[in-house]
C-alpha positions in Angstrom: 0.0 0.0 0.0 1.1 3.6 -0.6 1.4 6.2 2.1 -1.7 8.0 0.9 -3.7 4.8 1.4 -2.9 4.8 5.1 -4.4 8.3 5.7 -7.3 8.0 3.2 -10.7 8.5 4.8 -12.3 6.1 2.4 -13.2 2.6 3.8 -10.3 0.2 3.2 -11.0 -3.2 1.7 -8.3 -5.9 1.6 -8.4 -8.2 -1.4 -6.6 -11.6 -1.0 -6.3 -13.9 -4.1 -3.5 -15.6 -5.9 -5.1 -14.6 -9.2 -3.6 -11.3 -10.3 -6.4 -10.9 -12.9 -9.2 -11.4 -10.3 -7.4 -8.9 -7.9 -7.3 -6.4 -10.7 -11.0 -6.9 -11.6 -12.0 -6.6 -7.9 -9.9 -3.5 -7.5 -11.6 -1.8 -10.5 -15.1 -2.6 -9.2 -14.4 -1.6 -5.6 -12.5 1.6 -6.4 -15.3 2.5 -8.8 -17.6 2.3 -5.8 -15.4 4.7 -3.8 -13.4 2.3 -1.7 -9.7 2.2 -1.0 -8.2 -1.2 -1.9 -5.2 -3.2 -0.5 -4.0 -6.4 -2.1 -2.4 -9.6 -0.9 -1.6 -12.7 -3.0 -1.7 -15.3 -0.2 -2.9 -15.7 3.4 0.4 -14.9 5.0 0.7 -11.5 3.2 -3.0 -10.9 4.2 -2.2 -11.3 7.9 0.6 -8.8 7.8 -1.5 -6.2 6.0 -4.5 -6.9 8.2 -2.5 -6.4 11.4 -0.9 -3.2 10.2 -3.8 -1.4 8.5 -6.9 -3.0 10.1 -9.1 -2.9 7.0 -12.8 -2.4 7.2 -13.6 -5.5 5.2 -11.7 -8.5 3.7 -12.5 -10.3 0.4 -10.5 -13.5 0.4 -10.1 -16.6 -1.8 -10.3 -19.9 0.0 -7.6 -21.8 -1.9 -4.2 -20.2 -2.2 -0.5 -21.1 -1.9 1.6 -20.5 1.2 -1.4 -20.1 3.5 -5.0 -20.7 2.4 -7.9 -18.3 3.0 -9.5 -20.4 5.8 -6.4 -20.4 7.9 -5.8 -16.7 7.4 -9.5 -16.0 8.3 -9.2 -18.0 11.5 -6.0 -16.2 12.5 -7.5 -12.8 11.8 -10.1 -13.5 14.4 -7.4 -13.6 17.1 -6.2 -10.0 16.3 -7.6 -7.2 18.5 -10.9 -6.3 16.9 -10.4 -8.9 14.2 -13.6 -10.8 15.0 -15.5 -7.7 14.2 -14.1 -7.2 10.7 -16.4 -8.7 8.1 -14.7 -11.4 5.9 -16.3 -12.5 2.6 -14.8 -15.7 1.4 -14.6 -16.2 -2.4 -14.7 -19.8 -3.4 -15.2 -21.9 -6.4 -16.7 -24.6 -4.2 -20.4 -24.5 -3.4 -21.0 -27.6 -1.5 -22.3 -27.5 2.1 -18.9 -28.6 3.6 -17.1 -25.7 1.9 -19.7 -23.3 3.3 -19.5 -24.8 6.8 -15.7 -24.5 6.7 -15.9 -20.9 5.7 -18.2 -20.0 8.5 -16.4 -22.1 11.1 -13.2 -20.2 10.2 -15.0 -16.9 11.1 -16.2 -15.7 7.7 -19.2 -13.3 7.7 -20.4 -14.3 4.3 -19.2 -16.1 1.1 -19.7 -15.7 -2.6 -19.0 -18.3 -5.3 -17.1 -18.1 -8.5 -17.8 -17.0 -11.2 -18.6 -13.8 -9.3 -21.9 -12.1 -9.8 -20.7 -8.5 -9.5 -24.0 -6.9 -8.6 -24.4 -9.4 -5.8 -20.8 -8.8 -4.6 -21.2 -5.0 -4.6 -24.5 -5.3 -2.7 -23.0 -7.5 -0.1 -20.0 -5.3 0.4 -22.2 -2.2 0.6 -24.4 -3.9 3.2 -21.6 -5.1 5.4 -19.8 -1.8 5.2 -22.9 0.0 6.3 -23.4 -2.3 9.2 -19.7 -2.0 10.1 -19.8 1.8 10.1 -23.0 1.9 12.1 -21.6 -0.5 14.7 -18.3 1.5 15.0 -20.2 4.7 15.5 -22.4 3.1 18.2 -19.4 1.7 19.9 -17.7 5.1 20.1 -20.8 6.7 21.5 -21.3 4.0 24.0 -17.7 4.1 25.1 -17.8 7.9 25.6 -21.1 7.6 27.6 -19.6 5.0 29.8 -16.5 7.1 30.4 -18.5 10.2 31.3 -21.0 8.4 33.6 -18.7 6.0 35.4 -15.3 7.6 35.6 -15.8 8.8 39.2 -16.5 5.2 40.3 -13.5 3.6 38.5 -10.6 2.2 40.4 -7.1 3.2 39.3 -3.9 1.2 40.0 -0.4 2.0 38.8 2.2 -0.8 38.7 5.8 -1.0 37.5 7.1 -3.4 34.9 7.5 -6.1 37.6 3.8 -5.8 38.6 4.5 -4.1 41.9 1.7 -1.8 42.9 2.7 1.9 43.1 -0.6 3.6 43.6 -4.1 2.5 44.8 -7.0 5.0 44.7 -10.1 5.1 47.1 -12.3 3.5 44.5 -10.0 0.4 44.6 -10.4 0.4 48.4 -14.2 0.0 47.9 -13.8 -2.7 45.3 -11.2 -4.8 47.0 -11.5 -4.0 50.7 -7.8 -3.3 51.1 -6.3 -0.1 52.6 -3.6 1.4 50.4 -0.9 0.5 52.8 -1.8 -3.2 52.6 -1.3 -3.2 48.8 1.3 -0.7 47.8 4.6 -2.5 47.4 2.9 -5.8 46.8 2.5 -7.6 43.5 -0.7 -7.0 41.6 -1.4 -10.7 41.8 -2.7 -10.0 45.4 -5.7 -8.3 43.7 -5.7 -9.9 40.3 -4.4 -13.5 40.7 -4.8 -14.4 37.0 -3.6 -11.1 35.6 -0.2 -12.4 34.5 -1.9 -15.3 32.8 -4.8 -13.4 31.3 -4.4 -13.9 27.5 -0.7 -14.4 28.0 -0.2 -10.8 29.3 2.7 -10.0 31.5 3.0 -6.4 32.8 6.3 -5.7 31.1 4.9 -6.9 27.8 2.1 -4.4 27.9 4.6 -1.5 27.5 4.3 0.0 24.0 1.5 -2.3 22.9 -0.6 0.4 21.4 -3.0 -1.9 19.6 -4.4 -3.3 22.9 -4.0 -0.1 24.9 -7.5 1.0 25.9 -9.2 -2.2 25.0 -11.5 -3.5 27.7 -10.8 -7.0 29.2 -12.3 -8.9 32.0 -10.5 -10.7 34.8 -11.5 -12.1 38.2 -10.2 -10.2 41.2 -9.9 -11.2 44.8 -11.2 -9.1 47.7 -9.5 -8.9 51.1 -12.0 -11.4 52.5 -11.1 -13.9 49.8 -14.2 -13.6 47.8 -14.1 -13.2 44.0 -15.1 -10.1 42.2 -15.5 -9.7 38.4 -13.4 -6.9 37.1 -13.4 -5.0 33.8 -10.2 -3.2 33.1 -8.3 -1.1 30.5 -4.7 0.1 30.7 -2.3 2.7 29.5 1.5 2.9 29.8 3.8 5.8 30.5 7.5 6.4 31.2 9.1 8.7 33.7 12.9 9.2 33.8 13.4 6.0 31.8 11.2 4.0 34.2 8.0 2.6 32.7 4.6 2.0 34.4 1.2 0.7 33.6 -2.0 2.3 34.8 -5.0 0.0 35.1 -8.4 1.6 35.2 -10.8 -1.0 36.5 -14.4 -1.4 37.5 -16.4 -3.8 39.7 -18.9 -5.3 37.2 -20.7 -7.5 39.7 -24.1 -5.7 39.3 -23.7 -5.7 35.5 -23.0 -9.5 35.5 -26.1 -10.0 37.7 -28.2 -7.9 35.5 -27.0 -9.7 32.4 -27.7 -13.1 34.0 -31.1 -11.9 35.1 -32.0 -10.7 31.6 -30.8 -13.9 30.0 -32.6 -16.0 32.6 -35.8 -14.0 32.0 -35.5 -14.7 28.3 -35.5 -18.5 28.7 -37.2 -19.2 32.0 -40.6 -18.7 33.5 -40.5 -15.8 36.0 -42.8 -17.6 38.5 -41.5 -21.1 38.7 -38.0 -20.8 37.3 -38.8 -23.6 34.8 -38.0 -23.4 31.2 -40.4 -21.1 29.3 -42.0 -21.7 25.9 -39.0 -20.3 24.0 -36.5 -22.5 25.7 -38.8 -25.6 25.5 -39.2 -25.2 21.7 -35.5 -24.7 21.3 -34.7 -27.9 23.2 -37.5 -29.7 21.4 -36.0 -28.7 18.1 -32.5 -29.9 19.2 -34.0 -33.2 20.5 -35.8 -33.9 17.3 -32.7 -33.3 15.3 -30.7 -35.6 17.5 -33.5 -38.3 17.3 -33.4 -38.1 13.5 -29.6 -38.5 13.4 -29.7 -41.5 15.7 -32.9 -43.1 14.5 -34.4 -42.6 17.9 -37.6 -41.1 19.3 -38.9 -38.8 22.0 -42.1 -38.0 23.9 -43.8 -34.7 24.7 -46.3 -34.5 27.6 -48.7 -31.6 27.6 -50.2 -30.9 31.1 -53.1 -28.7 32.2 -54.1 -28.5 35.8 -57.8 -29.4 36.3 -60.0 -26.6 37.7 -57.0 -24.5 38.6 -59.0 -21.4 37.7 -61.5 -22.1 40.5 -58.7 -22.2 43.0 -57.2 -19.0 41.6 -60.5 -17.1 41.6 -61.5 -18.4 45.0 -58.3 -18.1 47.0 -56.5 -15.5 45.0 -53.5 -15.3 42.7 -50.9 -15.5 45.5 -52.2 -19.0 46.5 -52.4 -19.9 42.8 -48.9 -18.8 42.2 -47.6 -20.9 45.2 -49.5 -23.9 43.9 -47.9 -23.5 40.5 -44.5 -23.4 42.1 -45.2 -26.6 44.1 -46.4 -28.4 41.0 -43.3 -27.3 39.1 -41.2 -28.9 41.9 -43.2 -32.1 41.8 -42.8 -32.3 38.0 -39.0 -32.0 38.2 -38.9 -34.8 40.7 -40.8 -37.1 38.3 -38.3 -37.0 35.4 -34.7 -37.5 34.7 -32.1 -34.8 35.1 -31.7 -34.5 31.3 -35.4 -34.1 30.7 -37.0 -30.7 30.3 -39.9 -29.4 32.4 -41.4 -26.1 31.1 -44.3 -23.8 32.0 -45.9 -22.7 28.8 -48.1 -20.1 30.5 -51.0 -20.1 32.9 -51.5 -23.6 34.3 -50.0 -25.4 31.3 -46.8 -27.4 31.6 -44.9 -29.5 29.1 -42.3 -32.3 29.6 -39.7 -33.2 27.0 -38.5 -36.8 27.3 -35.7 -37.6 24.9 -34.9 -41.2 23.8 -38.4 -42.5 24.4 -39.4 -45.0 21.7 -42.5 -46.8 23.1 -45.8 -45.3 24.2 -45.9 -47.4 27.3 -42.7 -45.8 28.6 -44.1 -42.3 28.1 -47.4 -43.5 29.7 -45.5 -44.8 32.8 -44.0 -41.4 33.3 -47.4 -39.7 32.7 -49.0 -41.9 35.4 -46.2 -41.0 37.8 -46.9 -37.3 37.2 -50.7 -37.8 37.7 -50.1 -39.5 41.0 -47.6 -36.9 42.1 -49.8 -33.9 41.3 -52.9 -35.3 43.0 -51.2 -35.6 46.4 -52.5 -32.9 48.8 -50.7 -29.6 48.9 -50.3 -27.5 52.0 -50.2 -23.8 51.3 -50.6 -21.6 54.3 -53.8 -22.5 56.0 -55.1 -24.3 53.0 -54.8 -28.0 52.1 -55.4 -28.2 48.4 -56.2 -31.0 46.1 -55.6 -30.7 42.4 -55.3 -33.0 39.5 -53.9 -32.8 36.0 -54.9 -33.9 32.5 -52.1 -35.0 30.2 -51.8 -35.4 26.5 -48.9 -37.6 25.1 -47.3 -37.5 21.7 -44.4 -39.4 20.2 -41.9 -38.2 17.7 -41.9 -39.0 14.8 -45.2 -40.8 14.7 -47.4 -37.9 15.9 -45.7 -35.0 14.2 -42.6 -34.0 12.3 -42.2 -30.5 13.8 -42.5 -28.8 17.1 -45.8 -27.0 16.3 -47.5 -30.1 15.2 -46.3 -32.1 18.2 -47.5 -29.4 20.6 -50.9 -29.0 18.8 -51.5 -32.7 18.9 -50.4 -33.0 22.5 -52.8 -30.2 23.3 -55.6 -32.1 21.5 -54.9 -35.3 23.5 -54.9 -33.3 26.7 -58.3 -31.9 26.0 -59.5 -35.4 25.3 -58.2 -36.4 28.7 -60.3 -33.6 30.2 -63.4 -34.7 28.3 -62.9 -38.2 29.6 -63.0 -37.2 33.2 -59.7 -35.4 34.0 -57.0 -36.7 36.3 -55.4 -39.0 33.8 -53.5 -39.1 30.5 -54.4 -39.8 26.8 -52.1 -40.9 24.0 -52.7 -38.8 20.9 -54.7 -40.4 18.0 -55.3 -38.8 14.7 -59.0 -39.4 15.2 -59.1 -36.8 17.9 -60.8 -33.7 16.6 -62.9 -32.3 19.5 -60.5 -29.6 20.3 -60.0 -28.7 16.6 -63.7 -28.4 16.2 -64.0 -26.1 19.2 -61.3 -23.9 17.9 -62.7 -23.8 14.5 -66.1 -22.7 16.0 -64.3 -19.8 17.8 -62.4 -18.9 14.7 -65.6 -18.8 12.7 -67.1 -16.5 15.3 -64.2 -14.2 15.0 -64.5 -14.1 11.3 -68.2 -13.1 11.7 -67.2 -10.6 14.4 -65.0 -8.8 11.9 -67.7 -8.7 9.3 -70.3 -7.6 11.8 -68.1 -5.0 13.4 -68.3 -6.5 16.8 -64.7 -5.5 17.6 -64.2 -2.1 19.4 -61.1 -0.1 20.3 -60.6 1.2 23.9 -57.9 3.8 24.7 -55.7 4.0 27.8 -53.9 7.3 28.5 -50.2 7.7 28.9 -49.3 10.4 31.4 -46.3 12.6 32.0 -46.3 12.7 35.9 -44.2 15.8 36.0 -46.7 18.0 34.1 -49.8 15.9 34.6 -50.4 16.1 30.8 -51.3 13.4 28.4 -48.4 12.3 26.2 -50.4 9.7 24.3 -52.8 6.8 24.5 -52.6 3.1 23.7 -55.3 1.5 21.4 -56.5 -1.8 22.8 -58.9 -4.1 21.0 -62.0 -5.6 22.6 -64.6 -8.0 21.3 -68.2 -7.0 22.0 -69.6 -10.5 21.7 -73.4 -10.6 21.3 -73.8 -13.4 23.8 -70.6 -13.3 26.0 -70.4 -9.5 26.3 -67.0 -7.8 26.4 -64.3 -10.3 25.6 -60.7 -9.3 26.5 -57.8 -9.8 24.2 -56.2 -12.7 26.2 -59.2 -14.8 25.4 -59.2 -14.5 21.6 -55.9 -13.0 20.4 -53.9 -16.3 20.7 -56.3 -18.1 18.4 -56.4 -15.0 16.1 -52.6 -15.2 15.9 -52.6 -18.9 15.2 -55.4 -18.7 12.6 -54.1 -15.7 10.8 -57.1 -13.6 11.6 -54.8 -11.3 13.6 -53.7 -9.7 10.3 -57.1 -8.3 9.3 -58.0 -7.5 12.9 -54.7 -5.8 13.5 -55.1 -3.7 10.3 -58.6 -2.7 11.4 -57.4 -1.7 14.8 -54.6 0.4 13.2 -57.0 2.1 10.8 -59.6 2.7 13.6 -57.1 4.2 16.0 -55.5 6.5 13.4 -58.9 7.7 12.2 -60.1 8.4 15.8 -56.9 10.2 16.7 -57.4 12.4 13.6 -61.0 13.0 14.6 -59.9 14.2 18.1 -57.4 16.5 16.5 -60.0 17.9 14.1 -62.3 18.5 17.1 -59.7 20.9 18.6 -57.7 18.6 20.9 -53.9 19.0 20.7 -52.0 16.4 18.7 -50.8 13.4 20.7 -49.6 10.0 19.7 -51.7 6.9 19.6 -49.8 3.6 20.2 -50.9 0.4 18.4 -49.4 -3.0 19.1 -48.2 -5.1 16.1 -48.6 -8.9 16.4 -45.9 -11.3 15.3 -47.8 -12.2 12.1 -48.4 -8.6 11.3 -44.7 -7.7 11.7 -43.6 -10.5 9.5 -45.8 -9.3 6.6 -43.8 -8.3 3.6 -46.1 -5.4 2.9 -46.4 -4.1 6.5 -44.8 -0.7 5.6 -47.1 -0.3 2.7 -50.1 -1.1 4.9 -49.1 1.4 7.5 -48.4 4.1 4.8 -51.8 3.4 3.2 -53.6 3.7 6.6 -51.9 7.0 7.4 -52.8 8.4 3.9 -56.4 7.2 4.1 -57.0 8.6 7.6 -54.9 11.8 7.1 -53.1 11.3 10.4 -49.6 12.8 10.6 -47.1 9.9 11.0 -45.5 11.6 14.0 -48.8 11.1 15.8 -48.5 7.3 15.5 -46.5 4.9 17.7 -46.0 1.3 16.9 -45.2 -1.2 19.6 -43.5 -4.7 19.1 -42.3 -7.1 21.8 -38.8 -8.2 22.2 -39.6 -11.7 21.1 -41.1 -10.4 17.8 -38.1 -8.2 17.2 -35.7 -11.1 17.6 -37.6 -13.6 15.4 -35.8 -12.3 12.4 -33.5 -9.5 13.6 -32.3 -8.5 10.1 -35.9 -8.2 8.9 -36.6 -6.2 12.0 -33.8 -3.7 11.3 -35.1 -3.2 7.7 -38.7 -2.7 8.6 -38.1 -0.5 11.6 -35.7 1.7 9.6 -38.5 2.2 6.9 -41.1 3.1 9.6 -38.7 5.4 11.3 -37.9 7.3 8.1 -41.7 7.9 7.8 -41.6 9.7 11.2 -43.4 7.0 13.2 -42.3 6.5 16.8 -41.2 2.9 17.6 -41.3 1.2 21.0 -40.2 -2.2 22.4 -43.1 -3.5 24.5 -42.8 -5.8 27.6 -39.0 -5.0 27.7 -37.1 -7.5 29.9 -39.5 -10.4 29.4 -38.2 -11.5 25.9 -34.9 -12.5 24.4 -33.1 -9.6 22.9 -29.5 -9.1 21.9 -28.2 -5.8 23.2 -26.1 -5.5 20.1 -29.2 -5.6 17.9 -31.0 -3.3 20.3 -28.4 -0.6 19.4 -29.1 -1.3 15.7 -32.9 -1.0 16.0 -34.1 2.6 15.5 -36.2 2.4 18.8 -37.5 5.6 20.4 -38.8 4.1 23.6 -38.6 1.0 26.0 -41.7 -0.1 27.9 -41.0 -1.6 31.3 -43.1 -4.7 31.5 -46.0 -4.6 33.9 -44.7 -7.8 35.7 -41.6 -5.8 36.9 -43.7 -2.8 37.8 -46.2 -5.0 39.8 -43.4 -6.2 42.0 -42.1 -2.8 42.9 -42.3 -2.4 46.7 -42.7 -6.1 47.2 -39.6 -7.6 45.4 -36.4 -5.6 45.3 -35.1 -8.0 42.5 -37.7 -6.7 40.1 -37.3 -3.1 41.4 -33.7 -3.5 40.4 -34.6 -4.7 37.0 -37.0 -1.8 36.5 -34.3 0.7 37.5 -31.8 -1.1 35.2 -34.1 -0.8 32.2 -34.4 3.0 33.0 -30.6 3.4 33.1 -30.2 1.3 29.9 -32.8 3.3 28.0 -31.1 6.6 29.1 -27.6 5.3 28.1 -29.0 4.3 24.6 -30.8 7.7 24.3 -34.2 6.1 24.4 -37.3 7.1 26.2 -38.7 4.8 28.9 -42.4 4.3 29.9 -43.7 2.1 32.7 -46.9 0.2 32.1 -49.2 -1.3 34.6 -48.7 1.4 37.3 -51.5 0.9 39.8 -50.1 2.0 43.2 -48.6 5.2 44.6 -45.5 3.4 45.8 -44.8 2.3 42.2 -45.3 5.9 41.0 -42.9 7.2 43.6 -40.3 4.5 42.9 -40.4 5.3 39.2 -40.2 9.0 39.7 -37.3 8.6 42.1 -35.5 6.7 39.3 -36.2 9.4 36.7 -39.0 7.6 34.8 -41.7 10.2 34.3 -43.9 8.7 31.6 -46.4 6.1 32.9 -49.5 4.1 32.0 -51.9 2.1 34.2 -55.0 2.0 36.2 -53.6 4.6 38.6 -54.1 7.2 35.8 -56.9 5.6 33.8 -58.3 2.3 32.6 -58.8 1.5 28.9 -61.9 3.5 27.9 -64.3 3.5 24.9 -64.2 6.6 22.6 -66.9 8.5 24.4 -65.4 8.1 27.9 -61.9 8.9 26.6 -63.2 12.1 25.0 -64.5 13.2 28.4 -61.2 12.2 29.9 -59.4 14.4 27.4 -61.7 17.3 28.1 -61.1 17.0 31.9 -57.3 16.8 31.7 -54.7 19.5 31.6 -53.3 20.6 28.2 -51.8 17.4 26.6 -48.1 17.5 26.0 -45.9 15.8 23.5 -43.3 13.6 25.0 -40.5 13.1 22.5 
């Protein structure tokens, strides 16, 4: 490379190929697109250039002399920041093994020869855009962390032998040592693994500019012998020919706990600690794949507690929750350690039993569960008796995929209930009672849409500082001619499963936008209306077109619309989510993550999503004042939102102590029964008239 290339502001792409002709052709195409290009003819040259110039992207052939592309790609991952540099492998091989080898070596993407130049340019452009966005976000995040946390950082200075020369007060708090106990001692007293961490030795850190300032983690040791997770960076300096290393370190115990909590919440049921639906489906998919490879089988048991609702309604949710916990414990005691017990929601549980080939083996375990559950339960003053109905399916006989197995197990479970409860049923294809019942409800919903039985209620969002309305959430209800007002929890799951959620969701969106415009035309100030998007809606290819058409038809300004999606929906197809949210954001629509903390989201993706606001899930708000663990999560979400420059709103606020806690933690936008229940249009109109001047909360 020339000297000018080193200082060029254009993105740098490293081309690695032993074909001079192909390198020339790639250079012409890439330079024509405005990139700076460096070349290497084998993997060994590529490593040298990569280490020196740190290119923004690498295009590399798989098969080359001296060192092949796969080896070079794998070694690049070990360089500082190397695992974040996109690598596109160029190969003449297109079989699955070649593709697997490329990705196992750390490649980001691959393209086959002969090269389709339009495809190559598009992939390069996409990866470069993602790389630049990620780099910008990393810089902003690093700056924010530095500004917010510097006052709490520990600072230690050591000489080239690792002897501690200075030890600030923050370190005293972290390690529990007084300065006099540490100064003059080797740093191994505080960081026993420091000399071994990634092969680092203090004297070797001197002059290593490429790792200077890079965060690393190490386990420290407190004065009382307990371990403490430490994040540290370092810088070196020399005074009178003597060199030192300054370590800036931070106790990340709380962060580790928060991360563990978030990950645990993503895969486990909050109440029982059992696997949740997401984790169960993941393990079921793995178990099915394993069974196919080994010509084996498995069983799934679907359990529903008989008449649990009666206990819940009679004795209260606290007793019901304790009962569910006890049932979860009994279920775990009925199965092997490698089996999975999950709570799917409400009073429904599932068991995954790998390596079960015969129905009688699954039936034996089911009978064991039936007998365990029906034993009396002592909860407080109450001695409770409960039973369970179980549906059993076997893979592969009763279904080839997770959804089919669960659906058939559910059908068998309902047959067990119909046959008297407190026992199990093996699935048979002739079972159709449950399917008929669901079909009847589905037909009722179809007629409800045609007969305009659905209505939209509105719940206000309040800025507790000003008392003004910042917006409202549109919530669908079913005004059933016989059953009365049916809440979403009773029909939305089937609507989602049947696909009816798509026309229902579009109707809600159109109705909410039209009503908001009508209020504005009546003289009320402009505020946002929030509409929830279901999983099926969000996966529609024409979602952006639908939203645009609704806004145009109703005349509502896009800035007066807010769309909410859950974490789980966002992460179903993260790349699709990024694309759709960017398009909606460009229209001026506000975007929110609903039920934050209850799903599985990648924080790296969260930075990429153009999200304006996080909604603290009502389950965390409900426990404020009664469970410090959830209070901590609520406050952590607030801090996370602020650090990512996102707004935060708490939903489900019902008590003054929740209001005060949230205000004390700088969350001022709230929604819940404390401020107003979901109301029909007429009642919400009166609510608007009675309130102070609404305010926009950007």
